C-alpha positions in Angstrom: 25.8 -15.3 -15.6 26.0 -11.7 -17.1 22.5 -11.4 -18.5 22.0 -8.9 -21.2 18.4 -7.6 -22.9 18.8 -9.4 -25.8 20.4 -12.7 -24.2 18.6 -16.0 -25.3 18.5 -17.8 -22.2 17.6 -21.9 -21.8 16.4 -22.7 -18.3 16.3 -26.6 -18.4 14.5 -27.4 -15.0 12.5 -24.0 -14.3 9.9 -25.0 -12.1 9.4 -23.4 -9.5 10.0 -20.4 -11.7 12.1 -18.2 -9.2 15.0 -18.5 -11.5 13.3 -17.7 -14.9 12.0 -14.3 -12.9 15.1 -13.3 -11.3 16.5 -14.4 -15.3 14.0 -11.5 -16.7 14.5 -8.9 -14.3 18.5 -9.3 -15.1 17.8 -8.9 -18.8 15.4 -5.9 -17.8 18.2 -3.8 -16.0 18.6 -0.3 -17.9 16.7 -1.5 -21.0 12.8 -2.6 -21.5 13.0 -2.9 -24.9 12.4 -7.0 -23.9 14.3 -8.6 -27.4 15.6 -11.7 -25.6 14.1 -15.1 -25.3 13.8 -17.1 -22.0 12.6 -20.6 -22.6 11.1 -21.9 -18.9 11.3 -25.8 -19.1 10.1 -28.7 -16.7 9.5 -32.7 -16.8 6.6 -31.8 -13.8 3.4 -31.8 -16.0 1.5 -30.2 -12.9 3.9 -27.3 -12.2 4.8 -26.7 -15.4 1.1 -26.1 -16.5 -0.4 -24.5 -13.8 2.7 -22.5 -11.8 5.2 -21.5 -14.6 2.9 -20.0 -17.1 1.2 -17.9 -14.2 4.9 -16.8 -13.0 6.3 -15.8 -16.7 3.2 -13.9 -17.8 3.4 -12.0 -14.6 6.8 -10.9 -16.2 4.8 -9.8 -19.1 7.7 -10.3 -21.0 6.8 -11.2 -25.0 10.0 -13.6 -24.7 8.5 -16.1 -22.4 8.0 -19.7 -23.5 7.3 -22.5 -21.1 7.5 -26.3 -22.4 6.9 -29.4 -20.5 9.7 -31.8 -22.0 12.3 -33.8 -20.1 15.5 -31.3 -19.9 17.2 -34.8 -21.2 15.7 -34.8 -24.5 15.2 -31.2 -25.4 15.5 -31.1 -29.3 18.3 -29.6 -31.5 16.6 -27.0 -33.8 17.2 -25.7 -37.4 16.6 -22.5 -38.6 15.9 -21.7 -42.2 19.3 -21.3 -43.4 19.9 -25.1 -41.8 22.3 -23.4 -38.6 21.6 -24.5 -35.6 19.3 -22.7 -32.8 21.8 -22.3 -29.8 21.2 -20.5 -26.9 23.3 -17.5 -25.3 22.8 -18.7 -21.7 21.6 -22.1 -20.1 20.6 -22.8 -16.6 20.5 -25.9 -15.2 19.7 -26.3 -11.7 19.3 -30.4 -12.1 16.9 -32.4 -9.7 19.0 -33.4 -6.7 18.8 -34.9 -3.2 18.7 -31.8 -1.6 20.9 -32.8 1.3 22.1 -29.1 2.0 18.5 -28.1 2.9 18.7 -30.1 5.7 18.8 -27.5 8.2 15.8 -25.8 7.2 14.2 -29.1 6.3 14.7 -31.3 9.4 12.3 -33.9 8.3 14.6 -35.0 5.5 16.9 -36.9 8.1 14.0 -39.2 8.5 14.2 -40.9 4.7 17.7 -39.5 3.6 19.6 -42.5 1.6 23.0 -42.3 0.2 21.5 -44.6 -2.6 19.5 -41.4 -3.9 22.6 -39.2 -5.0 24.0 -42.3 -6.8 20.3 -42.5 -8.5 20.1 -39.5 -9.6 24.0 -39.0 -10.8 22.9 -40.3 -14.4 20.4 -37.9 -15.2 22.2 -35.1 -14.1 25.2 -35.8 -16.4 22.5 -36.4 -19.1 20.5 -33.1 -18.1 23.9 -30.8 -18.0 25.5 -32.6 -21.3 22.4 -31.9 -23.4 22.6 -28.0 -22.1 26.0 -27.5 -23.5 25.1 -29.0 -26.0 22.6 -26.5 -26.7 25.0 -23.5 -25.8 26.5 -20.7 -28.4 30.8 -21.1 -28.2 31.2 -17.7 -26.2 28.2 -18.9 -24.2 27.8 -19.6 -20.4 26.1 -22.4 -18.4 25.5 -22.3 -14.7 25.1 -26.0 -13.1 23.8 -26.0 -10.0 22.1 -28.0 -6.9 21.3 -27.9 -3.3 23.4 -30.7 -2.8 26.6 -31.0 -1.0 27.2 -34.8 -2.1 29.9 -34.7 -4.4 28.8 -37.9 -6.9 25.8 -34.6 -7.7 28.3 -32.3 -8.1 32.0 -32.8 -8.9 31.7 -36.2 -10.4 28.9 -34.8 -12.6 31.6 -31.6 -13.8 34.1 -33.9 -14.1 31.9 -36.6 -16.5 30.9 -33.7 -18.9 35.0 -32.0 -18.7 35.9 -35.5 -19.3 33.1 -35.5 -22.6 33.9 -32.5 -24.1 37.5 -31.9 -23.4 38.7 -28.6 -24.9 35.1 -27.6 -26.2 34.2 -26.0 -22.4 35.8 -25.0 -19.5 35.2 -23.3 -16.4 35.3 -19.9 -15.6 37.2 -19.5 -12.4 35.9 -18.3 -8.7 37.4 -14.7 -9.2 36.4 -14.3 -13.0 34.5 -11.0 -14.1 30.7 -11.4 -13.0 31.9 -13.4 -10.0 33.9 -11.3 -8.5 31.3 -8.9 -7.4 29.6 -11.9 -4.8 33.2 -12.1 -3.3 33.3 -8.7 -2.8 30.2 -8.5 -1.1 31.3 -11.2 1.4 30.1 -13.9 0.6 32.0 -17.1 1.3 33.1 -19.7 -1.1 34.8 -22.7 -1.0 36.3 -24.7 -3.9 35.2 -27.8 -5.1 36.2 -31.3 -4.1 39.3 -33.4 -6.4 39.0 -36.5 -4.2 35.8 -38.2 -2.9 34.2 -41.5 -1.7 31.8 -43.7 -3.3 29.6 -45.4 -1.1 28.5 -49.3 -1.7 24.4 -49.4 -2.8 24.3 -53.1 -1.5 26.3 -52.5 1.8 25.3 -49.7 4.1 28.2 -48.1 5.8 30.5 -49.3 3.1 32.6 -47.4 0.4 33.1 -49.0 -3.6 36.9 -49.5 -4.2 35.8 -49.9 -8.4 33.0 -49.1 -10.0 32.5 -52.3 -12.0 29.5 -54.4 -11.9 27.9 -51.9 -9.4 27.9 -48.3 -10.4 29.1 -45.8 -13.3 32.9 -45.0 -14.0 31.0 -41.4 -14.2 30.8 -41.7 -10.2 34.8 -41.9 -9.1 37.0 -39.1 -9.0 39.7 -40.9 -10.6 37.8 -41.3 -15.1 41.5 -41.5 -16.9 41.5 -38.0 -16.9 44.7 -35.9 -17.0 46.0 -34.1 -13.4 45.0 -30.7 -15.2 41.0 -31.4 -15.6 41.3 -32.6 -11.7 42.6 -29.1 -11.0 39.8 -27.6 -12.8 37.3 -29.2 -10.2 38.8 -26.4 -7.6 37.4 -23.7 -10.0 33.9 -25.0 -8.4 31.8 -23.4 -6.0 30.6 -24.8 -2.9 28.6 -22.9 -0.6 28.5 -24.5 2.9 25.4 -24.1 5.2 27.7 -22.7 8.4 29.5 -19.9 5.8 26.0 -18.6 4.6 24.1 -19.0 7.5 21.4 -20.9 4.9 21.3 -24.3 2.9 24.2 -25.3 0.9 24.8 -25.1 -2.8 27.1 -26.3 -5.3 27.6 -23.8 -8.7 30.1 -24.3 -11.6 29.4 -21.7 -14.3 30.9 -23.1 -17.7 32.4 -21.5 -20.7 32.0 -22.9 -23.9 34.6 -22.7 -27.0 33.8 -24.4 -29.6 30.4 -26.0 -31.2 29.8 -29.8 -32.1 26.3 -29.5 -34.5 24.6 -32.3 -34.4 24.0 -34.6 -37.6 21.8 -32.2 -39.6 19.3 -34.5 -40.7 16.4 -32.3 -41.7 18.4 -30.2 -43.8 16.8 -31.6 -47.1 13.4 -30.8 -45.3 14.4 -27.0 -44.5 11.5 -24.6 -45.8 12.4 -21.0 -47.3 12.1 -18.2 -45.1 9.2 -16.8 -47.1 7.3 -19.9 -47.5 7.3 -20.5 -43.4 4.0 -22.1 -42.4 1.7 -20.6 -39.8 0.8 -23.2 -37.5 4.0 -23.9 -35.0 5.6 -27.3 -35.0 5.6 -27.5 -31.2 3.4 -30.2 -30.5 0.3 -29.2 -28.1 -1.8 -31.2 -25.6 -4.0 -32.5 -29.2 -4.1 -32.3 -32.7 -6.8 -29.2 -32.1 -5.0 -27.6 -29.5 -2.0 -25.3 -31.5 -0.5 -22.1 -31.7 -0.6 -20.2 -35.1 1.1 -16.9 -36.4 -1.4 -14.1 -37.3 -0.5 -12.6 -40.6 -3.4 -10.1 -41.2 -6.4 -9.0 -40.3 -9.4 -11.2 -40.1 -12.9 -10.3 -40.4 -12.7 -10.7 -36.1 -9.7 -8.6 -35.3 -11.0 -5.8 -37.4 -14.0 -6.3 -35.1 -12.0 -6.5 -31.6 -10.1 -3.2 -32.7 -13.0 -1.4 -33.7 -14.6 -2.3 -30.1 -11.0 -1.5 -28.2 -10.7 1.5 -30.5 -7.2 0.0 -31.5 -5.7 1.6 -34.6 -3.3 -1.6 -34.3 -2.2 -4.1 -32.6 0.7 -5.0 -31.0 2.4 -7.9 -33.1 3.9 -10.6 -33.8 0.5 -12.3 -32.7 0.2 -15.7 -31.8 -3.5 -17.5 -31.9 -3.7 -19.9 -29.6 -6.2 -22.5 -30.6 -7.7 -24.6 -26.9 -8.0 -28.7 -27.1 -11.7 -28.5 -29.0 -9.9 -26.5 -31.7 -11.3 -22.7 -30.8 -9.7 -19.5 -31.1 -10.0 -19.0 -27.1 -6.7 -16.0 -26.8 -4.3 -13.7 -28.6 -0.6 -13.3 -27.5 2.1 -10.8 -27.8 5.6 -12.1 -28.6 8.5 -10.6 -29.9 10.3 -11.4 -33.1 13.2 -13.7 -31.4 10.9 -15.9 -29.6 8.6 -15.8 -33.1 12.0 -16.8 -34.9 12.7 -19.8 -31.9 9.3 -21.3 -32.7 9.5 -21.4 -36.3 12.8 -23.6 -36.6 12.8 -26.9 -37.6 12.8 -29.1 -35.2 15.3 -32.8 -34.9 13.0 -35.2 -33.9 10.2 -36.7 -34.9 7.6 -35.2 -31.5 8.5 -32.1 -29.8 8.0 -31.5 -25.9 4.4 -29.6 -25.0 4.2 -26.1 -26.0 2.3 -25.0 -22.6 2.2 -20.7 -23.0 4.0 -18.1 -24.9 4.7 -14.8 -24.7 1.8 -12.2 -23.1 -2.0 -12.9 -23.1 -3.2 -9.6 -24.8 -7.0 -10.7 -25.3 -9.4 -13.9 -24.1 -12.6 -14.9 -24.9 -15.1 -14.5 -22.2 -15.8 -18.3 -20.4 -19.1 -20.0 -22.3 -21.1 -19.4 -19.3 -20.6 -15.5 -18.3 -23.4 -13.6 -19.8 -25.0 -16.2 -22.6 -27.9 -14.7 -22.0 -27.0 -11.3 -23.2 -26.2 -10.0 -26.7 -22.6 -8.6 -25.9 -20.8 -6.5 -29.2 -17.4 -8.7 -29.1 -16.7 -11.9 -26.8 -13.3 -10.5 -26.5 -12.1 -9.4 -23.3 -8.7 -7.6 -22.3 -6.6 -10.6 -20.5 -5.1 -9.5 -17.1 -2.0 -9.7 -18.2 -2.1 -7.6 -21.3 -3.5 -4.8 -19.6 -0.5 -3.0 -19.2 0.3 -2.9 -23.2 -3.6 -2.5 -24.2 -4.7 0.6 -21.9 -2.1 3.2 -23.6 -3.2 1.9 -26.9 -7.3 1.6 -26.5 -9.3 4.9 -27.3 -12.6 3.2 -26.2 -13.2 1.1 -23.6 -10.6 2.2 -20.9 -11.4 3.8 -17.9 -9.3 6.1 -15.6 -9.8 6.2 -11.6 -8.1 7.7 -8.6 -6.6 5.8 -5.8 -9.2 5.5 -3.4 -11.8 4.2 -6.2 -9.0 1.9 -7.2 -9.0 0.3 -4.5 -12.8 0.1 -3.9 -12.9 -1.6 -6.6 -10.6 -4.3 -5.7 -11.9 -4.8 -3.0 -15.7 -4.9 -3.8 -14.6 -6.7 -7.5 -17.8 -4.4 -8.4 -18.8 -1.0 -8.9 -22.5 -0.4 -9.1 -23.8 1.1 -12.4 -25.5 4.1 -10.4 -22.2 4.9 -9.3 -20.2 5.1 -12.1 -21.6 8.6 -13.2 -21.4 9.8 -9.9 -17.6 9.1 -10.1 -17.2 10.4 -13.0 -19.2 13.6 -12.2 -16.7 13.7 -9.2 -14.1 13.8 -11.4 -12.6 10.3 -9.5 -13.6 8.6 -12.9 -12.9 9.4 -16.5 -13.6 7.5 -19.8 -16.5 6.3 -19.2 -18.3 7.4 -22.5 -15.6 5.8 -24.8 -17.5 2.8 -23.8 -20.9 3.5 -25.4 -23.2 2.2 -23.4 -22.0 -0.8 -24.4 -21.4 -3.7 -22.2 -18.3 -6.0 -22.3 -14.8 -6.0 -21.6 -12.7 -3.0 -20.7 -9.6 -2.3 -18.6 -9.2 0.5 -15.9 -6.2 2.1 -15.0 -5.1 4.5 -12.0 -4.4 7.7 -13.5 -0.9 7.6 -13.7 -1.2 4.1 -15.8 1.3 2.9 -13.0 -1.6 0.1 -12.2 -3.8 -1.9 -14.7 -6.4 -4.2 -14.2 -9.2 -6.1 -16.4 -13.0 -5.4 -16.3 -16.3 -5.8 -17.8 -19.4 -3.7 -17.8 -22.0 -6.1 -16.8 -25.6 -5.0 -16.1 -24.3 -4.5 -12.5 -22.0 -2.3 -13.3 -17.9 -2.2 -13.7 -17.1 -5.9 -12.4 -13.4 -7.1 -12.1 -12.2 -9.9 -13.8 -9.3 -11.5 -12.2 -8.6 -12.3 -8.6 -6.6 -10.1 -6.1 -3.9 -13.0 -5.9 -3.2 -12.2 -9.2 -3.7 -8.3 -9.1 -2.0 -7.6 -6.1 -2.9 -4.0 -5.3 -2.1 -0.3 -6.1 0.1 -1.1 -2.8 1.1 -4.2 -3.0 1.3 -6.2 0.2 3.0 -9.4 1.0 -0.4 -12.2 1.5 -0.5 -13.8 4.8 -1.0 -17.8 4.0 -4.3 -18.9 5.3 -4.2 -21.5 8.0 -6.4 -23.5 9.9 -7.4 -22.9 13.8 -7.9 -25.7 16.7 -11.5 -26.1 17.7 -11.3 -28.8 19.9 -9.3 -32.0 20.5 -10.1 -35.5 21.8 -9.4 -38.8 21.9 -7.4 -40.0 18.9 -8.7 -37.1 16.8 -7.7 -33.1 16.0 -10.8 -30.9 15.3 -9.8 -27.8 12.6 -11.6 -24.9 11.4 -9.9 -25.0 8.0 -10.9 -21.9 5.7 -11.4 -21.7 2.2 -8.3 -21.2 -0.2 -6.0 -24.0 1.9 -6.0 -27.3 0.7 -6.2 -30.0 3.6 -3.1 -31.6 2.7 -1.7 -28.3 3.4 -3.7 -27.7 6.9 -2.1 -31.2 8.1 1.4 -30.4 7.2 0.2 -27.4 9.6 -1.2 -29.6 12.2 2.3 -32.1 11.8 4.5 -29.4 13.8 2.8 -30.1 16.5 0.9 -33.3 15.8 3.7 -35.5 14.3 1.7 -39.1 14.0 -1.7 -36.9 12.6 -3.5 -39.1 9.6 -6.1 -37.4 7.5 -9.4 -39.9 7.2 -11.9 -37.3 5.1 -11.1 -34.0 3.6 -12.5 -31.0 2.0 -12.3 -29.1 -1.0 -9.8 -26.3 -1.1 -12.7 -23.9 -1.9 -14.8 -25.1 1.3 -14.6 -24.1 5.1 -15.2 -25.5 8.2 -14.8 -28.5 10.1 -12.1 -31.0 9.3 -11.5 -33.9 11.6 -7.5 -35.5 11.5 -6.7 -38.1 13.3 -4.4 -37.8 15.7 -2.9 -41.3 16.3 -3.4 -44.7 14.7 -6.3 -46.0 16.8 -7.9 -43.0 16.1 -7.5 -43.0 12.5 -8.4 -46.8 11.7 -11.8 -45.9 14.6 -12.9 -42.3 12.3 -12.0 -44.4 9.1 -14.6 -47.1 10.3 -17.3 -44.6 10.9 -16.9 -42.7 7.5 -16.7 -46.1 5.0 -20.1 -47.0 7.0 -21.7 -43.6 7.1 -21.9 -43.1 11.1 -20.4 -39.6 11.1 -23.4 -37.0 10.7 -22.6 -34.2 8.6 -24.1 -30.5 7.9 -23.0 -28.3 5.2 -24.5 -24.8 4.4 -24.4 -24.0 0.8 -25.6 -20.9 -1.7 -27.1 -22.4 -5.1 -28.2 -21.0 -7.9 -32.1 -20.2 -8.5 -35.4 -20.6 -5.9 -35.6 -23.6 -4.6 -39.0 -24.7 -4.8 -39.5 -27.5 -2.1 -38.8 -26.8 1.3 -36.7 -29.9 1.7 -35.7 -33.7 0.0 -33.3 -35.8 -0.8 -30.8 -36.3 -3.7 -30.1 -40.0 -4.5 -27.9 -40.3 -7.7 -24.9 -42.9 -8.2 -21.7 -40.5 -9.0 -18.5 -41.6 -10.1 -15.0 -39.7 -11.4 -12.9 -38.5 -14.1 -9.7 -37.2 -14.3 -9.5 -33.6 -15.5 -5.6 -32.9 -15.2 -3.7 -29.8 -13.4 -5.1 -28.0 -10.7 -8.3 -29.0 -10.6 -7.9 -33.1 -11.3 -11.0 -34.7 -10.6 -14.5 -33.5 -11.9 -17.6 -36.0 -10.2 -20.1 -36.7 -12.4 -23.4 -39.0 -12.3 -23.1 -42.6 -13.7 -26.3 -44.6 -12.6 -24.5 -47.9 -13.9 -21.2 -48.1 -12.9 -21.1 -44.9 -10.4 -21.4 -45.7 -6.2 -24.4 -45.3 -4.6 -24.9 -41.7 -3.2 -27.1 -39.7 -1.3 -27.9 -36.1 0.1 -30.6 -34.7 2.3 -31.0 -31.0 2.5 -33.3 -28.3 3.6 -33.8 -25.0 2.4 -33.0 -21.9 5.0 -33.5 -18.9 2.7 -35.0 -18.1 -0.6 -33.7 -14.8 -2.6 -34.3 -13.2 -6.0 -31.7 -15.8 -7.8 -30.6 -17.6 -5.0 -30.9 -20.2 -2.4 -29.4 -20.8 0.9 -29.8 -24.7 2.2 -28.6 -26.8 4.4 -27.1 -30.5 3.1 -26.1 -33.7 5.1 -24.7 -35.7 2.8 -24.9 -39.3 4.1 -22.2 -40.3 1.7 -18.7 -39.0 1.0 -18.3 -39.0 -2.1 -15.7 -36.5 -3.7 -17.5 -33.2 -4.8 -20.7 -35.2 -3.9 -22.8 -31.3 -3.0 -21.6 -29.5 -5.7 -22.5 -32.3 -8.8 -25.5 -33.5 -6.7 -27.3 -29.7 -6.9 -25.8 -29.2 -10.0 -27.8 -32.4 -11.3 -31.2 -31.0 -10.1 -30.5 -27.7 -11.8 -29.2 -25.6 -8.7 -25.4 -25.4 -9.0 -23.5 -23.3 -6.1 -22.7 -19.8 -6.8 -19.6 -19.5 -8.7 -18.6 -23.1 -8.9 -17.8 -22.9 -12.4 -16.6 -26.4 -12.7 -20.3 -27.8 -12.7 -22.3 -25.0 -14.3 -22.7 -21.9 -11.7 -22.6 -19.1 -13.2 -20.0 -16.5 -11.5 -21.4 -13.6 -9.4 -19.2 -10.0 -8.4 -19.8 -11.2 -5.0 -19.1 -15.0 -4.8 -14.8 -14.3 -3.5 -15.2 -17.8 -2.6 -17.0 -21.3 -2.9 -20.2 -20.7 -1.0 -20.0 -24.0 0.8 -19.2 -24.7 4.5 -19.2 -27.7 6.7 -20.9 -26.2 9.9 -20.6 -29.7 12.0 -19.2 -33.2 12.8 -21.2 -35.6 14.7 -19.6 -38.6 15.7 -17.7 -41.3 18.2 -14.1 -41.0 19.4 -11.4 -43.8 19.8 -12.6 -44.0 23.0 -16.5 -44.9 21.9 -17.3 -41.2 23.7 -19.4 -39.2 21.6 -18.1 -35.8 19.5 -19.5 -32.7 18.4 -17.5 -30.3 16.2 -19.2 -26.8 15.0 -17.8 -24.2 13.2 -19.4 -20.9 13.0 -19.9 -19.1 9.1 -16.4 -17.3 8.5 -16.5 -13.7 7.9 -15.9 -13.8 4.2 -19.2 -16.2 3.7 -21.5 -13.8 5.8 -20.3 -11.2 3.8 -21.6 -13.1 0.6 -24.8 -14.0 1.8 -25.3 -10.6 2.9 -24.9 -9.8 -0.4 -26.7 -12.6 -2.4 -29.5 -12.3 0.1 -30.7 -8.7 0.4 -33.2 -8.2 -2.0 -36.6 -11.1 -1.8 -35.6 -13.3 0.9 -37.8 -15.4 2.6 -37.5 -15.3 5.4 -36.3 -12.0 6.1 -33.1 -13.1 8.0 -31.0 -15.8 6.8 -29.3 -15.4 10.0 -32.3 -16.7 12.0 -32.7 -19.3 9.8 -29.3 -20.5 10.1 -29.5 -20.7 13.9 -32.4 -22.6 14.0 -31.2 -25.3 11.8 -31.0 -28.2 13.5 -27.7 -29.9 14.4 -26.8 -33.2 13.5 -27.1 -36.1 16.0 -26.0 -39.4 16.2 -27.0 -42.2 19.3 
């Protein structure tokens, strides 16, 4: 689409984000000024709130914005001069039936229905029409689907050609920007000029007329001139058998003339010298907002002094959370600031989810709360490469072996830091002035940066390895569950920490097509996961879990030295929805909650932590985590339930060690999962001092396995 460094780009249906990232890379080819903007919009709340911000922030481009809203209702915007703000390039990769991907997703054949494409047609026409309305004269729009159905492709293109007339046109398949693909051997087929429309009420039949059943725009004859029909041949069809992959449909539009909407807001426009600090875009609630920083506040002056910054990069947006607390400072560019300050031609804007590059964030409220830290602002992961070269204080440089050690262990002990400086594998320690708090760490050549915090323990990495990558990045192997045993009506899996139960089920269904979940483990929990392998097994196991006939044993590491040797926690639980990635949170509700009981025994005590075995007699969501938090001993690193982080806790310290019950034939099963290596390493770090008994492994081995008569 011929992207330039100063292009303004709108990605109307951006999730999962690969098109957005590729567009940013094209905008940066041969130029690193980052003058342009790219707005990534999507209507899917979960993908937009979690995935898109991660992708755009990893690109570290100050011109990025993530917006949650319907593509068909994206608002028209007007600048202080009353002119509508339009985009140089628009990407319309619209929702579609996806039938072009059936070669790699054969399971689609089971659910495919011709009516699905019919149901999407109107939305696709609306999205494409909205995108063309937001495109500048001389700009280009790419319409694409991973479908081969003409109802979703040529019919949609024909509808907008008739609607916009001579204001738009289709770029010829051999035109500049498209000829390179042909020269590389990409086989392209022309668009169709005629097709049949299936009858939604008669399987296998076709409609001869649209009246009473369908929309006129679905048919090849929409009363257009023959020249418009011929224009459809300029569309691009990529057939699976030609490209040895999935099938795609692509059309590149050019816009020649723009017809502005009614300028309803021109009477209310404000002069450019009096633009408000708060942006007109809607956030999660009234307190959650973005404001433009126009000068140095007392807090900003203290931040600059602490990190040795002469000036902060600008322009900056202050981000306030849903409680109205300032939590983040984001770097944007002038073009994005101008875009965000435009007047919106509607009553309620879409939701502004993320903007620019985060530079500083406030430390977690539960981190280092009992220590006097000069500044609770810490460098953000995404902004380290921007801040590092500018900071004269609290900027450390490491050689490659030392940096790899930091990434692997997440902690360089305090005693080791001076030794590293003396051996010249580290520089900059004196710039920290013996003060605790945030800092940035980079390689000597400045090619890689990471956020850290100096604590009483030493230099701690403050970011996940999945986000940071490595100085020599490698593709991370996705976690997979392994088979423990198989019996009548069930399959037992050993689930690693970091793998969702639903993903473990998908993996199992490749070999056991009727597999069905009867229980779940949290993503961070490892160990025994029993899955029904058929309907009989599902009925049998579901009844046993519901009637508390399956015995379960977990190992957990909790904060504090638990006083008693054993006990029982009886507290009713309810769930509340929190949104985003962690959708639910349990809480004690003795009035309306479900009865819940967890029996436990102490296996080993350290100076600050206790290893326990826990047997939940009921099976409520997050039961063990919530119950131990209730008695003042949350799991280490379990921030959702008040568990403070620890440098050694790189996973949730909770493991399902054993399950005992009956299979579909009434025979007893006993499923066991040994502690995984990452949990053992965690316990070695947590229980190395003041342990009672002296060897936690002996305590684990002596732990009684559950039994059922």
